C-alpha positions in Angstrom: 110.3 124.4 98.4 107.5 126.5 100.7 104.6 128.5 99.5 103.4 130.2 102.6 100.7 133.1 102.9 98.1 134.8 104.9 96.0 133.1 107.2 93.8 130.5 105.5 90.3 131.1 106.4 88.5 129.4 109.0 91.1 127.1 110.1 93.8 128.8 112.1 96.4 127.7 109.4 99.1 129.7 108.0 98.9 127.9 104.9 97.0 129.1 102.1 98.2 126.9 98.8 100.1 123.5 99.1 102.3 122.2 96.6 101.7 118.9 95.0 105.0 116.9 94.5 103.7 114.7 91.9 104.3 111.0 91.1 108.0 111.6 90.7 110.9 114.3 90.9 113.1 112.7 88.1 113.1 115.2 85.1 113.3 112.5 82.4 110.4 110.4 83.4 107.9 113.4 83.3 107.2 113.5 79.7 106.8 109.5 79.0 105.0 109.2 82.5 102.5 112.2 81.3 101.8 110.7 77.8 101.0 107.6 79.9 98.9 108.7 82.3 96.9 110.9 79.6 96.6 107.6 77.8 95.2 105.8 80.6 92.7 108.7 81.7 91.6 109.2 77.8 90.7 105.3 77.8 89.2 105.7 81.3 87.0 108.3 80.3 85.9 106.4 77.3 85.5 103.2 78.9 83.4 104.3 81.7 81.2 106.8 79.5 80.8 104.1 77.0 79.7 101.0 79.2 77.5 103.7 80.9 75.7 104.7 77.8 75.8 100.8 76.3 73.4 99.9 79.7 71.1 102.8 79.2 70.7 102.4 75.5 70.1 98.6 76.0 66.7 97.3 77.2 67.8 93.8 78.2 71.0 95.0 80.6 68.2 96.9 82.6 69.2 94.2 85.4 70.3 94.5 88.9 73.7 93.5 87.9 74.1 96.0 85.4 72.3 98.4 87.5 75.5 97.9 89.7 77.7 97.8 87.0 76.2 101.7 85.4 77.0 103.4 89.1 80.2 101.3 89.6 81.3 103.5 86.1 79.7 106.2 87.1 81.6 106.5 90.3 85.0 105.5 88.6 84.4 108.2 86.0 84.3 110.5 88.9 86.8 109.8 91.1 89.4 109.5 88.2 88.2 112.8 87.2 88.8 114.3 90.6 92.4 112.9 91.4 94.3 112.1 87.5 93.9 115.9 85.6 95.5 117.2 89.1 98.0 114.8 88.7 99.1 115.5 85.1 99.5 119.2 86.0 102.4 117.8 88.3 104.1 116.5 85.0 104.6 119.8 83.2 104.6 122.3 86.0 105.0 123.2 89.5 101.2 122.3 91.0 99.9 124.6 93.8 96.6 123.9 94.6 95.0 126.0 97.2 94.0 125.2 100.4 90.0 125.0 99.7 90.6 123.0 96.5 93.1 120.5 98.6 90.0 120.2 100.6 87.4 119.6 98.1 89.4 117.4 96.1 90.1 115.1 99.5 86.5 115.1 100.2 85.4 113.9 96.7 88.1 111.2 96.5 86.7 109.7 100.0 83.3 110.0 99.0 83.7 108.3 95.6 86.1 105.6 97.1 84.2 104.5 99.8 81.1 104.0 97.2 82.7 102.2 95.5 83.4 99.4 98.0 79.6 99.4 98.8 78.9 99.4 95.1 81.5 96.2 94.8 80.0 94.7 98.0 76.2 95.3 96.5 77.8 93.3 93.2 79.1 90.1 95.1 75.6 90.2 97.2 74.0 90.0 93.9 75.9 87.2 92.3 75.6 85.7 95.6 71.5 85.8 95.3 72.0 84.9 91.4 74.0 81.4 92.0 72.8 80.3 95.4 68.9 81.4 95.5 68.0 81.5 91.5 64.1 81.0 92.1 64.2 83.9 94.7 66.4 86.3 92.6 63.4 88.8 91.3 61.9 89.1 94.6 65.2 89.4 96.6 67.1 91.5 93.9 63.6 94.0 93.3 64.2 97.5 92.2 63.5 98.8 95.5 66.5 96.4 97.0 68.7 98.0 94.7 67.8 101.4 95.0 68.2 101.2 98.5 71.7 99.5 98.5 73.1 101.8 95.7 71.7 105.2 98.1 73.0 103.5 101.3 76.7 103.4 99.3 76.2 107.0 98.9 75.0 108.2 102.3 78.0 105.8 103.8 80.4 107.6 101.3 79.1 111.2 102.0 79.5 110.2 106.1 82.6 109.0 105.6 84.1 112.1 103.7 82.4 114.7 105.6 84.5 113.0 108.8 87.7 113.0 107.1 87.1 116.3 105.7 86.1 118.1 109.2 88.6 116.3 110.9 91.0 117.4 108.5 90.0 121.3 108.9 90.6 121.5 112.1 94.6 121.1 111.5 96.8 123.5 111.4 99.6 123.7 108.7 102.0 125.8 109.8 105.2 124.8 108.6 105.5 123.1 105.7 103.2 123.3 102.6 104.8 120.3 99.9 103.2 117.5 100.0 104.9 114.7 98.3 102.4 113.2 96.6 100.5 113.7 93.3 97.1 114.4 95.1 95.6 115.7 98.5 95.1 112.4 100.7 95.0 111.8 103.9 98.2 110.4 104.9 100.6 113.1 103.4 98.1 115.8 104.6 98.7 114.3 108.0 102.2 114.3 108.3 102.1 118.4 107.5 99.9 119.1 110.2 101.6 121.0 113.5 99.2 120.0 116.0 98.0 116.8 117.1 96.4 114.3 114.7 95.1 111.9 117.3 91.5 112.1 116.0 92.4 111.9 112.8 94.3 108.7 112.9 91.5 107.5 114.8 88.7 108.5 111.8 90.8 106.9 109.6 91.0 103.6 111.4 87.0 103.6 111.7 86.1 104.8 108.6 88.6 102.9 106.5 88.0 99.8 109.0 84.4 99.9 108.2 85.1 100.6 104.2 87.3 97.7 103.9 86.8 95.4 106.7 83.0 95.2 106.3 82.9 94.8 102.6 85.8 92.4 102.4 83.9 90.4 105.1 81.0 90.6 103.5 82.4 89.7 99.8 84.5 86.5 101.5 81.3 85.0 102.9 79.0 85.7 99.5 81.8 83.8 97.6 82.2 81.1 100.2 78.6 80.7 99.6 79.2 80.5 95.9 82.2 78.2 95.5 80.1 76.1 98.1 77.1 75.9 95.8 79.1 75.5 92.5 80.8 72.3 94.0 77.3 70.9 93.8 76.6 71.6 90.7 76.9 68.1 88.7 77.3 69.2 85.3 81.0 70.9 84.1 79.1 73.5 81.7 77.0 74.4 84.7 80.0 74.9 87.0 82.0 76.7 84.5 79.3 79.4 83.8 78.6 79.8 87.1 82.3 80.8 87.7 82.6 82.8 84.5 79.4 85.4 86.1 81.7 86.3 89.3 85.5 86.0 87.8 85.2 89.8 86.7 83.8 90.8 89.6 86.8 89.0 91.6 89.6 90.7 89.3 87.8 93.9 90.0 87.6 93.4 94.0 91.1 92.2 94.1 92.8 95.0 92.4 90.7 97.7 94.4 90.9 96.0 98.0 94.2 94.6 97.7 95.9 98.0 96.8 93.8 99.9 99.0 94.7 97.3 101.8 98.4 98.0 101.3 98.5 101.3 101.5 96.2 101.6 104.6 96.6 98.6 106.8 100.5 98.0 105.8 102.6 97.3 108.6 105.3 99.9 109.0 103.9 103.6 109.2 107.3 104.7 108.5 107.7 103.2 104.9 108.4 104.5 101.7 105.9 107.7 100.3 107.1 106.2 96.8 105.7 103.0 98.0 102.6 104.8 99.0 101.9 106.7 95.8 102.5 103.3 93.6 99.7 101.7 95.7 97.2 104.5 95.3 98.0 104.6 91.5 96.2 101.4 91.1 93.2 102.1 92.6 92.8 105.7 92.0 94.1 105.5 87.9 94.7 102.2 86.9 91.4 100.6 88.4 88.9 102.9 86.8 90.4 102.1 83.6 90.3 98.7 83.8 87.4 97.7 85.1 85.2 98.7 81.7 87.5 95.9 80.3 87.2 93.5 83.0 83.2 93.4 82.8 83.2 93.4 79.1 85.9 91.0 77.5 84.1 87.9 79.0 80.9 89.2 79.0 78.5 88.2 76.4 75.8 90.4 77.2 77.9 93.3 77.2 78.9 92.2 73.7 76.0 91.7 72.4 74.7 94.9 73.4 77.3 96.6 71.8 77.3 94.6 68.3 73.5 95.3 68.4 74.1 99.2 69.4 77.0 99.3 66.5 74.8 97.9 63.8 72.1 100.2 64.6 74.5 103.0 64.2 75.6 101.6 61.0 72.8 101.0 59.0 70.8 103.5 57.5 
């Protein structure tokens, strides 16, 4: 399968369109997977929009922790919308995406994923201050500090996405235009290039390294200090309460960073492309769906806010 058109504007490549092969080429799996991922997408959209609305409508949730959670839901909503609709198309017909649309998808995907890394890091820091320095919490996690952390994450995301996209725009795609993936991700695009990808690989190493290693190191240090302080708490009830405030975040971090790290830092660069696609599914599609539930089921504040909101809507 190959589609080659006129010269793509501005990049010296003869490819003007790409064909996204999707998650699988097995015909018997197309309809079941379409229905599965359509359901995941709908649940993800409703879950994240619902959580954002809940936080916005309830003043007692206007705290640093829920400020970060609001931005996490917004980011999940956005980058799930960037990826999943295009993936669904691959299940029902040949998925052709123009060169410009492919580069745009790459930019927004990188932007929101990098931003999510730093939102999760900010949430870990928030938990560290809340548990280890409770008396200084209001001062340390002031509105200005929270805003700086969020804006900083967006700026780093924008810079990283621009670096990835600019380096991709300089490549020539003059042979195959078939992307063995359900989206325009960096590794499969690099495999199609007929020019040197050394600079791109260096940028991937730097940007992905900063976006995964630095946040992971910060999260690891934060939770090491949190656990140390929790063990100093004498009452079992106090320990349990402190641990419960962190458990949701630990699950979300493990799901996101675990699959992302497997994708970009696996030992064998020639590994199965199907493995790459499956690991990508976890942090691009499954993660955004799971996060609203992870942060809601064991969160009494969210449950209380939901009950109050439902009662207001039901009462005349």
